[in-house]
PDB file as gemmi writes it, atoms N, CA and C in Angstrom:
CRYST1    1.000    1.000    1.000  90.00  90.00  90.00 P 1                      
ATOM      1  N   UNK A   1      16.759   6.121  29.617  1.00  0.00           N  
ATOM      2  CA  UNK A   1      15.444   6.075  30.222  1.00  0.00           C  
ATOM      3  C   UNK A   1      15.365   7.173  31.304  1.00  0.00           C  
ATOM      4  N   UNK A   2      14.241   7.853  31.335  1.00  0.00           N  
ATOM      5  CA  UNK A   2      14.032   8.935  32.287  1.00  0.00           C  
ATOM      6  C   UNK A   2      12.825   8.569  33.159  1.00  0.00           C  
ATOM      7  N   UNK A   3      13.045   8.602  34.495  1.00  0.00           N  
ATOM      8  CA  UNK A   3      11.928   8.342  35.409  1.00  0.00           C  
ATOM      9  C   UNK A   3      10.847   9.414  35.279  1.00  0.00           C  
ATOM     10  N   UNK A   4       9.600   8.979  35.359  1.00  0.00           N  
ATOM     11  CA  UNK A   4       8.492   9.942  35.297  1.00  0.00           C  
ATOM     12  C   UNK A   4       7.421   9.570  36.316  1.00  0.00           C  
ATOM     13  N   UNK A   5       6.592  10.550  36.650  1.00  0.00           N  
ATOM     14  CA  UNK A   5       5.366  10.376  37.405  1.00  0.00           C  
ATOM     15  C   UNK A   5       4.283  11.152  36.694  1.00  0.00           C  
ATOM     16  N   UNK A   6       3.109  10.563  36.605  1.00  0.00           N  
ATOM     17  CA  UNK A   6       1.965  11.222  35.980  1.00  0.00           C  
ATOM     18  C   UNK A   6       0.800  11.129  36.947  1.00  0.00           C  
ATOM     19  N   UNK A   7       0.265  12.249  37.371  1.00  0.00           N  
ATOM     20  CA  UNK A   7      -0.850  12.304  38.298  1.00  0.00           C  
ATOM     21  C   UNK A   7      -2.086  12.718  37.510  1.00  0.00           C  
ATOM     22  N   UNK A   8      -3.131  11.903  37.578  1.00  0.00           N  
ATOM     23  CA  UNK A   8      -4.374  12.198  36.872  1.00  0.00           C  
ATOM     24  C   UNK A   8      -5.429  12.724  37.837  1.00  0.00           C  
ATOM     25  N   UNK A   9      -6.175  13.715  37.395  1.00  0.00           N  
ATOM     26  CA  UNK A   9      -7.212  14.315  38.261  1.00  0.00           C  
ATOM     27  C   UNK A   9      -8.427  13.402  38.418  1.00  0.00           C  
ATOM     28  N   UNK A  10      -8.657  12.495  37.491  1.00  0.00           N  
ATOM     29  CA  UNK A  10      -9.774  11.559  37.517  1.00  0.00           C  
ATOM     30  C   UNK A  10      -9.342  10.239  36.866  1.00  0.00           C  
ATOM     31  N   UNK A  11     -10.067   9.164  37.111  1.00  0.00           N  
ATOM     32  CA  UNK A  11      -9.736   7.881  36.465  1.00  0.00           C  
ATOM     33  C   UNK A  11      -9.882   7.993  34.924  1.00  0.00           C  
ATOM     34  N   UNK A  12      -9.001   7.326  34.235  1.00  0.00           N  
ATOM     35  CA  UNK A  12      -9.016   7.319  32.763  1.00  0.00           C  
ATOM     36  C   UNK A  12      -9.316   5.918  32.234  1.00  0.00           C  
ATOM     37  N   UNK A  13      -9.829   5.849  31.021  1.00  0.00           N  
ATOM     38  CA  UNK A  13     -10.004   4.572  30.368  1.00  0.00           C  
ATOM     39  C   UNK A  13      -8.791   4.191  29.557  1.00  0.00           C  
ATOM     40  N   UNK A  14      -7.982   5.224  29.169  1.00  0.00           N  
ATOM     41  CA  UNK A  14      -6.786   4.989  28.379  1.00  0.00           C  
ATOM     42  C   UNK A  14      -5.776   6.094  28.624  1.00  0.00           C  
ATOM     43  N   UNK A  15      -4.500   5.718  28.729  1.00  0.00           N  
ATOM     44  CA  UNK A  15      -3.411   6.677  28.837  1.00  0.00           C  
ATOM     45  C   UNK A  15      -2.319   6.212  27.888  1.00  0.00           C  
ATOM     46  N   UNK A  16      -1.827   7.145  27.057  1.00  0.00           N  
ATOM     47  CA  UNK A  16      -0.721   6.853  26.146  1.00  0.00           C  
ATOM     48  C   UNK A  16       0.322   7.961  26.310  1.00  0.00           C  
ATOM     49  N   UNK A  17       1.540   7.566  26.645  1.00  0.00           N  
ATOM     50  CA  UNK A  17       2.665   8.495  26.720  1.00  0.00           C  
ATOM     51  C   UNK A  17       3.522   8.195  25.515  1.00  0.00           C  
ATOM     52  N   UNK A  18       3.660   9.158  24.604  1.00  0.00           N  
ATOM     53  CA  UNK A  18       4.343   8.902  23.339  1.00  0.00           C  
ATOM     54  C   UNK A  18       5.618   9.733  23.261  1.00  0.00           C  
ATOM     55  N   UNK A  19       6.747   9.062  23.316  1.00  0.00           N  
ATOM     56  CA  UNK A  19       8.047   9.717  23.176  1.00  0.00           C  
ATOM     57  C   UNK A  19       8.788   8.990  22.063  1.00  0.00           C  
ATOM     58  N   UNK A  20       9.907   8.322  22.351  1.00  0.00           N  
ATOM     59  CA  UNK A  20      10.596   7.564  21.328  1.00  0.00           C  
ATOM     60  C   UNK A  20       9.754   6.371  20.884  1.00  0.00           C  
ATOM     61  N   UNK A  21       8.936   5.848  21.776  1.00  0.00           N  
ATOM     62  CA  UNK A  21       7.988   4.784  21.445  1.00  0.00           C  
ATOM     63  C   UNK A  21       6.818   4.910  22.406  1.00  0.00           C  
ATOM     64  N   UNK A  22       5.603   4.575  21.953  1.00  0.00           N  
ATOM     65  CA  UNK A  22       4.415   4.736  22.821  1.00  0.00           C  
ATOM     66  C   UNK A  22       4.447   3.812  24.040  1.00  0.00           C  
ATOM     67  N   UNK A  23       4.034   4.370  25.159  1.00  0.00           N  
ATOM     68  CA  UNK A  23       3.953   3.627  26.419  1.00  0.00           C  
ATOM     69  C   UNK A  23       2.483   3.667  26.860  1.00  0.00           C  
ATOM     70  N   UNK A  24       1.917   2.502  27.098  1.00  0.00           N  
ATOM     71  CA  UNK A  24       0.526   2.402  27.554  1.00  0.00           C  
ATOM     72  C   UNK A  24       0.513   1.764  28.950  1.00  0.00           C  
ATOM     73  N   UNK A  25       0.550   2.613  29.993  1.00  0.00           N  
ATOM     74  CA  UNK A  25       0.601   2.061  31.354  1.00  0.00           C  
ATOM     75  C   UNK A  25      -0.659   1.223  31.667  1.00  0.00           C  
ATOM     76  N   UNK A  26      -0.450   0.176  32.441  1.00  0.00           N  
ATOM     77  CA  UNK A  26      -1.574  -0.688  32.877  1.00  0.00           C  
ATOM     78  C   UNK A  26      -2.472   0.064  33.831  1.00  0.00           C  
ATOM     79  N   UNK A  27      -1.912   0.917  34.690  1.00  0.00           N  
ATOM     80  CA  UNK A  27      -2.689   1.716  35.627  1.00  0.00           C  
ATOM     81  C   UNK A  27      -3.201   2.958  34.925  1.00  0.00           C  
ATOM     82  N   UNK A  28      -4.479   3.288  35.089  1.00  0.00           N  
ATOM     83  CA  UNK A  28      -5.035   4.477  34.429  1.00  0.00           C  
ATOM     84  C   UNK A  28      -5.718   5.393  35.419  1.00  0.00           C  
ATOM     85  N   UNK A  29      -5.313   5.342  36.683  1.00  0.00           N  
ATOM     86  CA  UNK A  29      -5.849   6.281  37.668  1.00  0.00           C  
ATOM     87  C   UNK A  29      -4.834   6.524  38.750  1.00  0.00           C  
ATOM     88  N   UNK A  30      -5.013   7.652  39.451  1.00  0.00           N  
ATOM     89  CA  UNK A  30      -4.083   8.011  40.512  1.00  0.00           C  
ATOM     90  C   UNK A  30      -2.722   8.382  39.976  1.00  0.00           C  
ATOM     91  N   UNK A  31      -1.697   7.833  40.582  1.00  0.00           N  
ATOM     92  CA  UNK A  31      -0.309   8.147  40.180  1.00  0.00           C  
ATOM     93  C   UNK A  31       0.213   7.003  39.325  1.00  0.00           C  
ATOM     94  N   UNK A  32       0.726   7.373  38.153  1.00  0.00           N  
ATOM     95  CA  UNK A  32       1.362   6.426  37.231  1.00  0.00           C  
ATOM     96  C   UNK A  32       2.832   6.735  37.241  1.00  0.00           C  
ATOM     97  N   UNK A  33       3.676   5.737  37.392  1.00  0.00           N  
ATOM     98  CA  UNK A  33       5.127   5.974  37.441  1.00  0.00           C  
ATOM     99  C   UNK A  33       5.832   4.935  36.600  1.00  0.00           C  
ATOM    100  N   UNK A  34       7.001   5.315  36.132  1.00  0.00           N  
ATOM    101  CA  UNK A  34       7.809   4.391  35.322  1.00  0.00           C  
ATOM    102  C   UNK A  34       8.979   5.109  34.712  1.00  0.00           C  
ATOM    103  N   UNK A  35       9.425   4.605  33.585  1.00  0.00           N  
ATOM    104  CA  UNK A  35      10.529   5.194  32.847  1.00  0.00           C  
ATOM    105  C   UNK A  35      10.094   5.377  31.392  1.00  0.00           C  
ATOM    106  N   UNK A  36      10.519   6.497  30.805  1.00  0.00           N  
ATOM    107  CA  UNK A  36      10.188   6.803  29.426  1.00  0.00           C  
ATOM    108  C   UNK A  36      11.482   7.059  28.671  1.00  0.00           C  
ATOM    109  N   UNK A  37      11.541   6.603  27.431  1.00  0.00           N  
ATOM    110  CA  UNK A  37      12.713   6.828  26.582  1.00  0.00           C  
ATOM    111  C   UNK A  37      12.384   7.988  25.659  1.00  0.00           C  
ATOM    112  N   UNK A  38      13.323   8.945  25.589  1.00  0.00           N  
ATOM    113  CA  UNK A  38      13.138  10.100  24.731  1.00  0.00           C  
ATOM    114  C   UNK A  38      14.047   9.991  23.509  1.00  0.00           C  
ATOM    115  N   UNK A  39      13.642  10.637  22.422  1.00  0.00           N  
ATOM    116  CA  UNK A  39      14.464  10.748  21.225  1.00  0.00           C  
ATOM    117  C   UNK A  39      15.467  11.846  21.460  1.00  0.00           C  
ATOM    118  N   UNK A  40      16.765  11.519  21.492  1.00  0.00           N  
ATOM    119  CA  UNK A  40      17.804  12.502  21.788  1.00  0.00           C  
ATOM    120  C   UNK A  40      17.826  13.642  20.773  1.00  0.00           C  
ATOM    121  N   UNK A  41      17.451  13.342  19.538  1.00  0.00           N  
ATOM    122  CA  UNK A  41      17.459  14.370  18.487  1.00  0.00           C  
ATOM    123  C   UNK A  41      16.232  15.293  18.555  1.00  0.00           C  
ATOM    124  N   UNK A  42      15.164  14.812  19.175  1.00  0.00           N  
ATOM    125  CA  UNK A  42      13.921  15.578  19.263  1.00  0.00           C  
ATOM    126  C   UNK A  42      13.234  15.277  20.595  1.00  0.00           C  
ATOM    127  N   UNK A  43      13.748  15.837  21.685  1.00  0.00           N  
ATOM    128  CA  UNK A  43      13.167  15.531  23.003  1.00  0.00           C  
ATOM    129  C   UNK A  43      11.788  16.147  23.170  1.00  0.00           C  
ATOM    130  N   UNK A  44      10.783  15.349  22.854  1.00  0.00           N  
ATOM    131  CA  UNK A  44       9.387  15.796  22.979  1.00  0.00           C  
ATOM    132  C   UNK A  44       8.570  14.636  23.523  1.00  0.00           C  
ATOM    133  N   UNK A  45       7.388  14.968  23.983  1.00  0.00           N  
ATOM    134  CA  UNK A  45       6.532  13.928  24.576  1.00  0.00           C  
ATOM    135  C   UNK A  45       5.096  14.250  24.284  1.00  0.00           C  
ATOM    136  N   UNK A  46       4.346  13.252  23.822  1.00  0.00           N  
ATOM    137  CA  UNK A  46       2.923  13.411  23.598  1.00  0.00           C  
ATOM    138  C   UNK A  46       2.147  12.688  24.698  1.00  0.00           C  
ATOM    139  N   UNK A  47       0.982  13.210  25.034  1.00  0.00           N  
ATOM    140  CA  UNK A  47       0.147  12.570  26.032  1.00  0.00           C  
ATOM    141  C   UNK A  47      -1.304  12.521  25.571  1.00  0.00           C  
ATOM    142  N   UNK A  48      -1.874  11.325  25.664  1.00  0.00           N  
ATOM    143  CA  UNK A  48      -3.301  11.130  25.387  1.00  0.00           C  
ATOM    144  C   UNK A  48      -3.927  10.550  26.640  1.00  0.00           C  
ATOM    145  N   UNK A  49      -4.979  11.191  27.127  1.00  0.00           N  
ATOM    146  CA  UNK A  49      -5.740  10.677  28.262  1.00  0.00           C  
ATOM    147  C   UNK A  49      -7.227  10.697  27.851  1.00  0.00           C  
ATOM    148  N   UNK A  50      -7.830   9.525  27.846  1.00  0.00           N  
ATOM    149  CA  UNK A  50      -9.256   9.371  27.608  1.00  0.00           C  
ATOM    150  C   UNK A  50      -9.900   9.094  28.979  1.00  0.00           C  
ATOM    151  N   UNK A  51     -10.738   9.994  29.432  1.00  0.00           N  
ATOM    152  CA  UNK A  51     -11.332   9.857  30.764  1.00  0.00           C  
ATOM    153  C   UNK A  51     -12.429   8.799  30.766  1.00  0.00           C  
ATOM    154  N   UNK A  52     -12.572   8.113  31.904  1.00  0.00           N  
ATOM    155  CA  UNK A  52     -13.659   7.120  32.045  1.00  0.00           C  
ATOM    156  C   UNK A  52     -15.016   7.776  31.962  1.00  0.00           C  
ATOM    157  N   UNK A  53     -15.152   8.931  32.619  1.00  0.00           N  
ATOM    158  CA  UNK A  53     -16.437   9.645  32.639  1.00  0.00           C  
ATOM    159  C   UNK A  53     -16.235  11.051  32.092  1.00  0.00           C  
ATOM    160  N   UNK A  54     -17.194  11.508  31.317  1.00  0.00           N  
ATOM    161  CA  UNK A  54     -17.107  12.831  30.720  1.00  0.00           C  
ATOM    162  C   UNK A  54     -17.125  13.913  31.786  1.00  0.00           C  
ATOM    163  N   UNK A  55     -16.405  14.994  31.554  1.00  0.00           N  
ATOM    164  CA  UNK A  55     -16.378  16.127  32.459  1.00  0.00           C  
ATOM    165  C   UNK A  55     -17.719  16.854  32.387  1.00  0.00           C  
ATOM    166  N   UNK A  56     -18.114  17.441  33.505  1.00  0.00           N  
ATOM    167  CA  UNK A  56     -19.324  18.259  33.521  1.00  0.00           C  
ATOM    168  C   UNK A  56     -19.015  19.616  32.889  1.00  0.00           C  
ATOM    169  N   UNK A  57     -20.019  20.352  32.513  1.00  0.00           N  
ATOM    170  CA  UNK A  57     -19.832  21.653  31.898  1.00  0.00           C  
ATOM    171  C   UNK A  57     -18.982  22.551  32.793  1.00  0.00           C  
ATOM    172  N   UNK A  58     -17.930  23.119  32.211  1.00  0.00           N  
ATOM    173  CA  UNK A  58     -17.049  23.999  32.963  1.00  0.00           C  
ATOM    174  C   UNK A  58     -15.962  23.319  33.755  1.00  0.00           C  
ATOM    175  N   UNK A  59     -16.022  22.013  33.842  1.00  0.00           N  
ATOM    176  CA  UNK A  59     -15.022  21.263  34.628  1.00  0.00           C  
ATOM    177  C   UNK A  59     -13.779  21.002  33.776  1.00  0.00           C  
ATOM    178  N   UNK A  60     -12.624  21.222  34.355  1.00  0.00           N  
ATOM    179  CA  UNK A  60     -11.357  20.946  33.663  1.00  0.00           C  
ATOM    180  C   UNK A  60     -10.715  19.738  34.319  1.00  0.00           C  
ATOM    181  N   UNK A  61     -10.092  18.906  33.514  1.00  0.00           N  
ATOM    182  CA  UNK A  61      -9.337  17.758  33.994  1.00  0.00           C  
ATOM    183  C   UNK A  61      -7.860  18.034  33.714  1.00  0.00           C  
ATOM    184  N   UNK A  62      -7.002  17.406  34.516  1.00  0.00           N  
ATOM    185  CA  UNK A  62      -5.584  17.638  34.299  1.00  0.00           C  
ATOM    186  C   UNK A  62      -4.806  16.372  34.482  1.00  0.00           C  
ATOM    187  N   UNK A  63      -3.588  16.415  33.931  1.00  0.00           N  
ATOM    188  CA  UNK A  63      -2.593  15.362  34.123  1.00  0.00           C  
ATOM    189  C   UNK A  63      -1.272  16.090  34.382  1.00  0.00           C  
ATOM    190  N   UNK A  64      -0.694  15.871  35.563  1.00  0.00           N  
ATOM    191  CA  UNK A  64       0.551  16.528  35.936  1.00  0.00           C  
ATOM    192  C   UNK A  64       1.706  15.542  35.693  1.00  0.00           C  
ATOM    193  N   UNK A  65       2.596  15.940  34.796  1.00  0.00           N  
ATOM    194  CA  UNK A  65       3.753  15.115  34.436  1.00  0.00           C  
ATOM    195  C   UNK A  65       5.001  15.640  35.081  1.00  0.00           C  
ATOM    196  N   UNK A  66       5.751  14.751  35.728  1.00  0.00           N  
ATOM    197  CA  UNK A  66       7.059  15.127  36.307  1.00  0.00           C  
ATOM    198  C   UNK A  66       8.098  14.175  35.733  1.00  0.00           C  
ATOM    199  N   UNK A  67       9.131  14.753  35.126  1.00  0.00           N  
ATOM    200  CA  UNK A  67      10.275  14.033  34.585  1.00  0.00           C  
ATOM    201  C   UNK A  67      11.481  14.318  35.436  1.00  0.00           C  
ATOM    202  N   UNK A  68      12.265  13.291  35.749  1.00  0.00           N  
ATOM    203  CA  UNK A  68      13.450  13.450  36.596  1.00  0.00           C  
ATOM    204  C   UNK A  68      14.677  12.916  35.866  1.00  0.00           C  
ATOM    205  N   UNK A  69      15.162  13.681  34.869  1.00  0.00           N  
ATOM    206  CA  UNK A  69      16.340  13.227  34.107  1.00  0.00           C  
ATOM    207  C   UNK A  69      17.592  13.249  34.993  1.00  0.00           C  
ATOM    208  N   UNK A  70      18.376  12.189  34.978  1.00  0.00           N  
ATOM    209  CA  UNK A  70      19.568  12.127  35.813  1.00  0.00           C  
ATOM    210  C   UNK A  70      20.532  13.282  35.500  1.00  0.00           C  
ATOM    211  N   UNK A  71      21.005  13.938  36.541  1.00  0.00           N  
ATOM    212  CA  UNK A  71      21.953  15.031  36.397  1.00  0.00           C  
ATOM    213  C   UNK A  71      21.362  16.335  35.887  1.00  0.00           C  
ATOM    214  N   UNK A  72      20.046  16.412  35.769  1.00  0.00           N  
ATOM    215  CA  UNK A  72      19.398  17.628  35.269  1.00  0.00           C  
ATOM    216  C   UNK A  72      18.243  18.009  36.220  1.00  0.00           C  
ATOM    217  N   UNK A  73      17.796  19.230  36.077  1.00  0.00           N  
ATOM    218  CA  UNK A  73      16.697  19.708  36.915  1.00  0.00           C  
ATOM    219  C   UNK A  73      15.404  18.929  36.608  1.00  0.00           C  
ATOM    220  N   UNK A  74      14.633  18.715  37.656  1.00  0.00           N  
ATOM    221  CA  UNK A  74      13.311  18.089  37.484  1.00  0.00           C  
ATOM    222  C   UNK A  74      12.425  18.989  36.657  1.00  0.00           C  
ATOM    223  N   UNK A  75      11.644  18.386  35.758  1.00  0.00           N  
ATOM    224  CA  UNK A  75      10.757  19.113  34.853  1.00  0.00           C  
ATOM    225  C   UNK A  75       9.323  18.714  35.179  1.00  0.00           C  
ATOM    226  N   UNK A  76       8.446  19.717  35.330  1.00  0.00           N  
ATOM    227  CA  UNK A  76       7.037  19.444  35.598  1.00  0.00           C  
ATOM    228  C   UNK A  76       6.184  20.231  34.600  1.00  0.00           C  
ATOM    229  N   UNK A  77       5.157  19.564  34.094  1.00  0.00           N  
ATOM    230  CA  UNK A  77       4.211  20.237  33.148  1.00  0.00           C  
ATOM    231  C   UNK A  77       2.792  19.723  33.490  1.00  0.00           C  
ATOM    232  N   UNK A  78       1.848  20.639  33.474  1.00  0.00           N  
ATOM    233  CA  UNK A  78       0.453  20.251  33.694  1.00  0.00           C  
ATOM    234  C   UNK A  78      -0.321  20.368  32.370  1.00  0.00           C  
ATOM    235  N   UNK A  79      -0.866  19.239  31.932  1.00  0.00           N  
ATOM    236  CA  UNK A  79      -1.737  19.197  30.778  1.00  0.00           C  
ATOM    237  C   UNK A  79      -3.152  19.430  31.301  1.00  0.00           C  
ATOM    238  N   UNK A  80      -3.914  20.342  30.689  1.00  0.00           N  
ATOM    239  CA  UNK A  80      -5.233  20.739  31.190  1.00  0.00           C  
ATOM    240  C   UNK A  80      -6.202  20.796  30.015  1.00  0.00           C  
ATOM    241  N   UNK A  81      -7.390  20.245  30.212  1.00  0.00           N  
ATOM    242  CA  UNK A  81      -8.388  20.285  29.142  1.00  0.00           C  
ATOM    243  C   UNK A  81      -9.797  20.174  29.756  1.00  0.00           C  
ATOM    244  N   UNK A  82     -10.771  20.621  28.989  1.00  0.00           N  
ATOM    245  CA  UNK A  82     -12.151  20.482  29.443  1.00  0.00           C  
ATOM    246  C   UNK A  82     -12.777  19.205  28.929  1.00  0.00           C  
ATOM    247  N   UNK A  83     -11.946  18.336  28.349  1.00  0.00           N  
ATOM    248  CA  UNK A  83     -12.375  17.020  27.873  1.00  0.00           C  
ATOM    249  C   UNK A  83     -11.158  16.113  27.891  1.00  0.00           C  
ATOM    250  N   UNK A  84     -11.079  15.192  26.932  1.00  0.00           N  
ATOM    251  CA  UNK A  84      -9.902  14.334  26.833  1.00  0.00           C  
ATOM    252  C   UNK A  84      -8.648  15.165  26.540  1.00  0.00           C  
ATOM    253  N   UNK A  85      -7.500  14.677  26.959  1.00  0.00           N  
ATOM    254  CA  UNK A  85      -6.235  15.338  26.698  1.00  0.00           C  
ATOM    255  C   UNK A  85      -5.583  14.633  25.509  1.00  0.00           C  
ATOM    256  N   UNK A  86      -5.139  15.437  24.538  1.00  0.00           N  
ATOM    257  CA  UNK A  86      -4.386  14.962  23.394  1.00  0.00           C  
ATOM    258  C   UNK A  86      -3.439  16.087  23.021  1.00  0.00           C  
ATOM    259  N   UNK A  87      -2.251  16.083  23.589  1.00  0.00           N  
ATOM    260  CA  UNK A  87      -1.335  17.220  23.489  1.00  0.00           C  
ATOM    261  C   UNK A  87       0.106  16.709  23.457  1.00  0.00           C  
ATOM    262  N   UNK A  88       1.014  17.607  23.153  1.00  0.00           N  
ATOM    263  CA  UNK A  88       2.450  17.269  23.216  1.00  0.00           C  
ATOM    264  C   UNK A  88       3.222  18.492  23.690  1.00  0.00           C  
ATOM    265  N   UNK A  89       4.436  18.222  24.173  1.00  0.00           N  
ATOM    266  CA  UNK A  89       5.325  19.290  24.581  1.00  0.00           C  
ATOM    267  C   UNK A  89       6.726  18.996  24.064  1.00  0.00           C  
ATOM    268  N   UNK A  90       7.433  20.080  23.737  1.00  0.00           N  
ATOM    269  CA  UNK A  90       8.862  19.972  23.417  1.00  0.00           C  
ATOM    270  C   UNK A  90       9.591  20.196  24.718  1.00  0.00           C  
ATOM    271  N   UNK A  91      10.481  19.309  25.060  1.00  0.00           N  
ATOM    272  CA  UNK A  91      11.155  19.367  26.346  1.00  0.00           C  
ATOM    273  C   UNK A  91      12.367  20.294  26.307  1.00  0.00           C  
ATOM    274  N   UNK A  92      12.609  21.021  27.395  1.00  0.00           N  
ATOM    275  CA  UNK A  92      13.682  22.033  27.417  1.00  0.00           C  
ATOM    276  C   UNK A  92      15.064  21.473  27.751  1.00  0.00           C  
ATOM    277  N   UNK A  93      15.250  20.191  27.622  1.00  0.00           N  
ATOM    278  CA  UNK A  93      16.553  19.626  27.920  1.00  0.00           C  
ATOM    279  C   UNK A  93      16.856  18.515  26.928  1.00  0.00           C  
ATOM    280  N   UNK A  94      18.132  18.287  26.704  1.00  0.00           N  
ATOM    281  CA  UNK A  94      18.481  17.181  25.805  1.00  0.00           C  
ATOM    282  C   UNK A  94      18.237  15.845  26.510  1.00  0.00           C  
ATOM    283  N   UNK A  95      17.833  14.851  25.734  1.00  0.00           N  
ATOM    284  CA  UNK A  95      17.572  13.531  26.297  1.00  0.00           C  
ATOM    285  C   UNK A  95      18.865  12.843  26.668  1.00  0.00           C  
ATOM    286  N   UNK A  96      19.936  13.154  25.957  1.00  0.00           N  
ATOM    287  CA  UNK A  96      21.232  12.522  26.220  1.00  0.00           C  
ATOM    288  C   UNK A  96      22.334  13.533  25.956  1.00  0.00           C  
ATOM    289  N   UNK A  97      23.439  13.363  26.654  1.00  0.00           N  
ATOM    290  CA  UNK A  97      24.577  14.275  26.465  1.00  0.00           C  
ATOM    291  C   UNK A  97      25.567  13.683  25.502  1.00  0.00           C  
TER     292      UNK A  97                                                      
END                                                                             
């Protein structure tokens, strides 16, 4: 399990963090924190954020993800979109040694 923090720029109606198994946090605004399990063979993470209110024209929303794997450097990634976020990243570190 890897500790994470997810900061949302606006309140969301739904958040799904998909790694080894989907995680649907109860909190959908502000700072979301917990632990996520990664697939050691394929360390990647998907993120879906459905915003409560639609963005105005030209407005971008973001979700800043911070992973703190034990014994490894902290990893930060900002997901950015002009609407809902539905994206994934391949992580630059192994989930397990």
